[in-house]
Each structure stands twice: as structure tokens, then as C-alpha cells.
C-alpha positions in Angstrom: 96.0 -67.5 279.3 97.9 -65.2 281.8 101.1 -63.4 280.9 103.3 -65.7 283.1 102.0 -68.8 281.3 102.4 -67.2 277.9 105.9 -66.1 278.7 106.9 -69.6 279.6 105.5 -70.8 276.3 107.5 -68.1 274.6 110.7 -69.3 276.2 110.0 -72.9 275.2 109.2 -71.8 271.7 112.2 -69.6 271.1 115.2 -70.8 273.2 117.8 -72.4 271.0 120.1 -75.3 271.7 122.3 -75.7 274.8 125.4 -73.6 275.0 128.9 -75.0 274.9 130.6 -75.5 278.3 134.0 -74.0 278.4 136.6 -74.4 281.2 138.9 -71.6 282.1 141.1 -70.1 284.7 139.6 -68.8 287.9 141.0 -65.5 289.1 139.9 -64.1 292.4 138.9 -60.4 291.8 140.5 -57.7 293.9 137.1 -56.4 295.0 133.8 -58.2 295.3 130.5 -56.6 296.4 127.4 -58.7 297.1 129.1 -61.7 295.4 128.6 -60.3 291.9 132.0 -58.8 291.2 130.6 -55.2 291.2 133.1 -52.5 291.7 132.8 -50.4 294.8 132.1 -46.8 294.0 135.6 -45.6 294.8 137.3 -48.4 292.8 138.5 -48.5 289.2 136.4 -50.6 286.9 138.0 -53.5 285.1 136.4 -53.3 281.6 136.5 -55.8 278.7 135.7 -55.1 275.0 133.9 -57.5 272.7 133.9 -56.6 269.1 136.6 -53.9 269.1 137.4 -53.3 265.4 134.6 -50.8 264.6 132.3 -49.1 267.0 133.8 -50.9 269.9 137.0 -49.0 269.4 135.1 -45.7 269.6 133.3 -46.7 272.8 136.5 -47.8 274.4 138.1 -44.5 273.5 135.3 -42.7 275.3 135.8 -44.6 278.5 137.6 -42.3 281.0 141.3 -43.0 281.6 140.5 -43.6 285.2 139.2 -47.1 284.4 141.2 -50.2 283.5 140.8 -51.9 280.1 141.8 -55.5 281.0 140.6 -57.7 278.1 139.9 -57.4 274.4 138.0 -59.8 272.2 137.3 -59.9 268.5 136.7 -62.8 266.1 138.9 -61.0 263.5 142.4 -60.1 264.4 142.9 -57.8 261.4 144.6 -54.5 261.2 141.6 -52.7 262.8 141.7 -54.9 265.9 145.5 -54.7 266.0 145.2 -50.9 266.4 143.1 -51.5 269.5 145.4 -54.2 270.8 148.3 -51.8 270.5 146.4 -49.0 272.3 145.8 -51.2 275.4 149.0 -53.4 275.4 148.3 -54.8 278.9 144.9 -56.1 278.1 144.7 -59.9 277.4 143.5 -60.8 273.9 140.8 -63.3 272.9 138.6 -64.4 269.9 135.9 -66.2 271.9 134.1 -64.1 274.6 133.1 -67.2 276.5 136.7 -68.1 277.1 137.5 -64.5 278.1 134.7 -64.4 280.7 135.8 -67.8 282.1 139.4 -66.8 282.2 139.1 -63.3 283.8 136.6 -63.3 286.6 138.0 -59.9 287.8 136.1 -58.2 284.8 133.5 -55.8 286.2 132.0 -54.5 283.0 131.8 -55.4 279.4 131.4 -53.3 276.2 129.8 -55.2 273.3 129.9 -53.8 269.7 129.7 -56.9 267.6 127.3 -57.3 264.6 123.6 -57.2 265.5 123.1 -61.0 265.5 125.7 -61.5 268.2 124.7 -58.7 270.5 122.4 -60.7 272.7 124.5 -63.7 273.6 127.6 -62.1 275.0 125.4 -59.5 276.7 123.3 -62.2 278.4 126.5 -64.2 279.4 127.9 -61.1 281.0 124.7 -60.3 282.8 124.4 -63.8 284.2 127.9 -63.4 285.6 126.9 -60.1 287.3 128.9 -57.9 284.9 127.7 -54.5 284.0 127.1 -54.1 280.2 127.2 -51.5 277.5 125.8 -52.9 274.2 125.6 -51.1 270.9 122.3 -50.3 269.2 120.1 -52.0 268.3 120.2 -53.9 271.6 119.5 -57.2 269.8 118.5 -58.6 266.4 115.2 -60.1 267.6 112.3 -58.9 269.7 112.5 -61.9 272.0 116.2 -61.3 272.7 115.5 -57.7 273.7 112.8 -58.8 276.1 115.0 -61.5 277.7 118.0 -59.1 278.2 115.7 -56.5 279.8 114.4 -59.0 282.3 117.8 -60.5 283.0 119.4 -57.1 283.6 116.6 -56.2 286.0 116.9 -59.5 287.8 120.6 -59.4 288.2 120.7 -55.7 289.1 123.5 -54.7 286.8 124.2 -51.3 285.3 123.3 -51.2 281.6 123.4 -48.8 278.6 122.6 -49.1 274.9 124.8 -47.3 272.5 122.3 -44.6 271.2 124.6 -41.8 272.2 122.3 -38.9 271.1 120.0 -39.5 274.0 122.6 -37.8 276.3 122.5 -34.5 274.3 120.9 -31.3 275.3 118.9 -30.9 272.0 116.4 -33.7 272.8 116.0 -32.3 276.3 115.0 -28.9 274.8 112.6 -30.7 272.4 110.8 -32.4 275.3 110.4 -29.1 277.1 108.8 -27.5 274.0 106.4 -30.4 273.4 105.5 -30.7 277.1 104.8 -27.0 277.2 102.3 -27.5 274.4 103.8 -25.1 271.9 102.6 -27.2 268.9 99.5 -28.5 270.7 98.5 -32.2 270.9 100.8 -34.4 268.8 99.1 -37.1 266.9 101.4 -37.6 263.9 105.2 -38.1 263.5 107.4 -38.8 260.5 110.9 -40.1 260.8 113.2 -40.8 257.8 116.7 -41.8 256.8 118.6 -42.3 253.5 120.1 -45.6 254.8 121.1 -47.9 253.1 121.6 -45.3 250.4 124.0 -42.4 250.4 122.9 -40.5 247.3 125.2 -40.3 244.2 128.1 -41.8 246.1 126.5 -45.3 246.3 125.3 -47.2 249.3 126.2 -47.7 252.9 125.7 -51.5 252.5 124.0 -53.7 249.9 120.3 -54.6 250.2 117.9 -56.2 247.7 120.6 -58.5 246.5 121.0 -62.3 246.3 123.5 -64.4 248.3 126.9 -64.6 246.5 127.6 -67.9 244.9 131.4 -67.9 245.0 133.2 -69.6 247.9 136.3 -67.7 249.0 139.0 -68.6 251.5 138.6 -67.2 255.0 141.1 -64.4 255.6 143.9 -65.1 258.0 143.1 -64.0 261.5 139.3 -64.4 261.1 137.4 -67.1 263.0 134.5 -67.5 260.6 132.6 -70.0 262.9 132.6 -67.4 265.7 131.5 -64.7 263.4 128.5 -66.7 262.3 127.7 -67.5 266.0 124.1 -68.5 266.4 123.1 -67.8 262.8 122.8 -70.5 260.1 126.2 -71.3 258.7 127.2 -70.0 255.3 130.5 -69.7 253.5 132.7 -66.7 254.1 132.3 -63.7 251.7 133.3 -60.0 252.0 129.7 -59.2 251.2 129.1 -60.0 254.9 132.2 -59.0 256.8 133.7 -56.7 258.0 130.9 -54.2 257.4 128.2 -55.2 255.0 126.5 -57.7 257.4 123.9 -55.0 258.3 121.6 -55.5 255.3 121.4 -59.4 255.5 118.4 -60.8 257.4 120.6 -63.4 259.2 123.1 -60.9 260.5 121.7 -57.3 260.6 118.6 -55.2 261.1 118.7 -53.0 258.0 118.3 -49.2 258.0 115.5 -49.4 260.6 117.7 -51.2 263.1 120.7 -49.0 262.3 119.0 -45.6 262.7 115.7 -46.4 264.5 117.1 -46.6 268.0 118.7 -43.2 267.5 115.8 -41.5 265.8 112.9 -43.0 267.9 114.6 -42.3 271.2 113.7 -38.5 271.4 110.2 -39.3 270.1 109.6 -41.9 272.7 110.8 -39.6 275.5 108.9 -36.5 274.4 105.6 -38.4 273.6 105.9 -40.9 276.5 105.7 -44.0 274.2 106.4 -47.6 274.9 104.8 -50.4 272.9 102.7 -49.9 269.7 99.3 -51.5 269.3 99.9 -52.3 265.7 102.5 -52.0 262.9 102.2 -52.2 259.1 104.7 -51.8 256.3 105.1 -51.4 252.5 108.4 -51.7 250.7 110.2 -52.2 247.4 110.6 -55.7 246.2 111.8 -58.1 248.8 113.8 -61.4 248.8 114.5 -63.9 251.5 118.2 -62.8 252.0 118.2 -59.0 252.7 116.0 -56.1 253.7 114.4 -54.2 250.9 116.0 -51.2 249.2 113.4 -48.9 250.7 110.5 -49.2 253.1 107.8 -47.3 254.9 106.7 -48.6 258.3 103.7 -47.3 260.3 103.3 -47.7 264.0 100.1 -46.9 266.0 100.4 -46.1 269.7 97.5 -45.8 272.2 96.7 -42.7 274.3 99.1 -42.1 277.2 98.3 -40.0 280.2 97.0 -36.7 278.8 98.3 -37.5 275.3 96.1 -38.7 272.4 96.7 -41.8 270.2 99.7 -41.3 267.9 100.8 -42.6 264.5 104.6 -42.7 263.7 105.7 -43.4 260.2 109.2 -44.4 259.3 110.8 -44.1 255.9 114.2 -45.4 254.6 116.0 -46.0 251.4 115.7 -42.3 250.6 112.0 -42.0 250.9 110.6 -39.0 252.7 107.2 -37.7 253.9 105.2 -35.6 251.5 105.3 -31.8 251.7 103.4 -30.6 254.8 101.3 -27.4 254.6 102.7 -24.9 257.0 106.4 -25.6 256.2 107.6 -22.8 254.0 108.8 -23.4 250.5 112.5 -24.0 250.2 112.9 -25.7 253.6 114.9 -28.9 253.1 113.9 -32.1 254.8 117.5 -33.4 254.5 118.7 -37.0 254.2 117.3 -37.9 257.7 115.1 -36.1 260.2 112.0 -36.1 262.3 108.8 -34.1 261.9 106.3 -33.7 264.8 102.9 -32.5 263.7 100.6 -31.0 266.4 97.2 -29.4 266.5 98.8 -25.9 266.6 102.0 -26.3 264.6 105.0 -28.5 263.8 108.6 -29.1 264.9 111.2 -30.1 262.3 114.8 -30.5 263.5 113.9 -28.7 266.8 112.7 -25.7 264.7 109.0 -24.6 265.1 106.8 -24.1 262.1 105.1 -22.0 260.8 107.4 -19.0 261.2 104.6 -17.0 262.9 104.3 -19.5 265.7 108.1 -19.6 266.1 108.4 -15.9 266.3 105.7 -15.6 268.9 107.1 -18.4 271.1 109.3 -17.7 274.1 111.4 -20.7 275.0 111.2 -21.6 278.6 114.3 -21.6 280.8 115.8 -25.1 280.4 114.9 -27.3 283.3 115.8 -30.9 282.3 119.4 -31.4 283.7 122.2 -32.0 281.2 123.8 -35.4 281.0 127.4 -35.8 282.1 127.8 -37.7 278.8 126.5 -41.0 277.4 129.5 -43.1 278.4 130.0 -41.3 281.7 126.3 -42.1 282.6 127.2 -45.8 282.3 130.4 -45.6 284.3 128.6 -43.7 287.0 125.8 -46.3 287.1 128.4 -49.1 287.3 129.8 -47.4 290.4 126.4 -47.2 292.2 125.1 -43.9 290.6 121.8 -43.3 289.0 120.7 -45.6 286.1 122.1 -44.6 282.7 119.7 -42.8 280.4 119.4 -45.7 277.9 119.5 -48.5 280.5 117.8 -51.7 279.3 114.5 -50.9 281.1 114.3 -48.1 278.5 116.3 -49.5 275.6 114.6 -52.9 275.6 111.1 -51.8 274.8 112.5 -49.2 272.4 114.4 -51.9 270.5 111.4 -54.2 270.5 109.4 -51.5 268.8 112.0 -50.8 266.2 112.4 -54.5 265.4 108.6 -55.0 265.1 108.9 -53.0 261.9 111.3 -55.6 260.5 108.8 -58.3 261.2 106.2 -56.5 259.2 108.7 -56.4 256.4 109.3 -60.1 256.3 108.9 -61.5 252.8 107.0 -64.5 254.2 104.2 -62.2 255.5 104.1 -59.7 252.6 100.9 -60.9 251.0 98.9 -61.3 254.2 100.0 -58.0 255.6 99.0 -56.2 252.3 95.4 -56.0 253.6 95.8 -55.9 257.4 97.8 -54.4 260.2 100.0 -56.6 262.4 98.5 -56.3 266.0 101.0 -56.6 268.8 100.3 -57.8 272.4 103.4 -57.0 274.6 102.1 -59.1 277.5 101.9 -62.3 275.6 104.7 -61.3 273.2 102.8 -62.2 270.1 100.5 -61.1 267.3 96.9 -62.1 268.1 95.5 -61.4 264.7 98.3 -63.3 262.8 99.9 -66.0 265.1 102.1 -67.3 262.2 104.1 -64.0 262.6 105.2 -65.1 266.1 107.9 -67.2 264.5 109.8 -64.0 263.5 110.0 -62.8 267.1 113.1 -65.0 267.3 114.7 -68.0 265.6 116.4 -71.3 266.5 120.0 -70.8 267.2 122.7 -72.9 265.6 123.8 -75.9 267.7 126.2 -74.9 270.4 124.6 -71.5 271.1 121.9 -70.5 273.5 120.6 -67.4 275.3 
């Protein structure tokens, strides 16, 4: 079976029900390039925000004042959204992004910072309309969604950026220079860890390893619960899901791996020239069919790339960390989160070389990878015809797919079968050749009225 045929089968297998058709006002934009509504390089961008109460507010605040914020959309018009409405009083307000996109065709670009399970749909809707998009990390909740957005952005030639802001910093650039110069030799082992969802003695960032609440509570005023649920299976409102704790629930979020992985894996992927793993395996604390486990360890194996040997990357969350590595001096703290690169000559922990003798003998090269103008500025420049942003979807899509493969390996339905085998991944067919029943977790059937 060739990849084109298998991709067609994948689409048939995973695409949900047809989307609702919404009629709206048609407004002729003040500038149209190539029929797509793209802003000419000298023009201001008309930007809309979808999901503005949390990270969306931060993203909008980082958009230069030279651009226009013309529309704001959030399913919950609470006090957090109200602050953003008041910041941009001339922007029109919506709860349903579909109505917004129908009503304001002059929109050039869209910022999307909704919960994970509703990243893909507004992103795809904007792309299909020729709008540039900035979507928070992880790009999507499912592997299939990430693949479809990557292909759609490429086909529609829109400027894209995923919200893993650290990729624009200078520190990961210096890291690449050190590794490419060979200071620690060939890298074959990497450890990445976070304390999420824990935060030590002060409690948790969000609940995991818990059961679905039984009580049925009234929906708060201003919240459209049906729109919050979106493509996910319907369930009663509860504050255990909204406004923040959605991240730990299988139907809504992507757990600690989805929350931090797109940040932490990015410098690793760039320095070690990674793309898709050949296999993934996982172990965890007890699991249920509602949330991600309290703690997990996920191992990815990558093939050789160019002059680089095969590599194993191990992820830890829930407060777990790698064992003490010989060569790292006593007293060195690993911290709540970090990355350890182990090479044939030494190690790098937090951009610091170990052992000390290697660090002291090493002369850092003159920096040669150019600095970024800024994560958000990259996207604005790309929207206006500049170079692609650093985390455009051709980069962010495969990165997100890899992160989310770890969550498939953690699925409770696969726990027993994966206790004695790895989960092999074929990126061309978008499936698991050694365990086809795992393919169902690459995506899910959307609730009626929603489609990609």
C-alpha cells in the first residue's frame, strides 16, 4: 500500500461528522492579495483572537502596537475575558469562532489559545480561509490533527507559528553550536523531565489520576458550555474542567507531556536533527480512563540522521527524574525540570558542560546562529511576506506528533499489550504496524456538528 492510498484511508477512518453551516455578513477587506486576504507587506494586519482569557491574552499583548486587533472570541465571557475586551474596545466580540470568521472577512491573521481539544478546528477553519495562524502549544490534541494542519498550512501557503516561545531564544542557539562542534562527542542518549502536574509541597498544577465528578452543577453565567465541549463527547459542566483544569483530562488536554513537551523537545530536535521516532514505549503510575497518570516515563527511539547515530530520548513527568549520572559532580541539582544530553565525551545539563574538566578546557565558538527578532515578531514578519517563523507548522507539526505519540503509549486500553513490546511508528502510513489496534488513538470521532 503506498502512502497516498494509506493517507486516504486515514482520512476516511478519522474524519468526524460534517460541520455546521453558518451564515454571516460579508465584508470586503481593504486589501486582498492573491485572493486570500493576505496583507501586503506594508499594511497593518487585522488580527483576531480565539481563546483570550488565558494564554491568548499574553499572546495578544505581545503583538506589536503597529497591528490592528479587530475581533475577540471566547466561549466564556468572564472577568478574564472582560479585561481583554476592555483592552481592545474597538474589537468586535464573539463566542463562536465560526460566526466571527463568517462575519469579518477582513481578518488577516488569527491567534488561537483555546484548550488543547479545540486547537485544531479553528486553526483549520482559518487556514482554509487563507488566514495566517498562531496556535498555542501543543499544536493539537491528536496526532492526526497535527498532520492535517501541517498539510493544510503548506497547501494554502499561510504563515504559521506554534506557541513554544523558547525556540526564539539565544540559549538554544548556543546549545546547537556546542553540540554541532562536537564538544560532548556523539549524542546517543537524552533525558528530559518536568514536575508537571505536580508543584511540590504546594500541591498540583491540575488534577490527574482522579475520577470524573458525579455532581451536576449549573453552568456559570457567560459560559457557553456546548462551545467549550466542542468536538469532544458531551459531559456536564464542572469546575474540575474549566477554566484551567481541563489539561489533565483525556477528552480535553494532553497532560504534562503535551504541556511541556513542545517546549522541552524543541531544542533537542533542532540540535540533534530529529523528526519522527521509530518507536515509543511508556510506563506510568496507575491509570484510569478519564485522566493522564500522576507520573510517567516515556522512551522514544530515533534512527540515525546524517552523521548522527541512533538516539534514545526519555521523558519523565510527575516529579520523576533520571538517575544520577557519573560525571556530574555531587551537589549539582537537576531541578524541577530540565534536559540532560549524554555524549561520548561528556554531558550538557542546562547548557552547562560536564565534567568540570571538559568545561574548563572548552573554548566556546563565536556565536554564528543569528538571533531571532522575537517569537511573536517572527510570525508577524512571516505574515507580511518575510521568512517563515521558527516554529511554523512544517516544524511544529512533526514535533507535536512525536510528543503526542507518547500519550498514545500511555493509553489505559493499551497498557497490558505495551508492557512487553514497543509501539512501532510508521510516519508514512500514519500508523503502528506492530499493533494496528493502537491506530484508533491517533484521532477520535468528533461530536456531531464538528469536523476538521
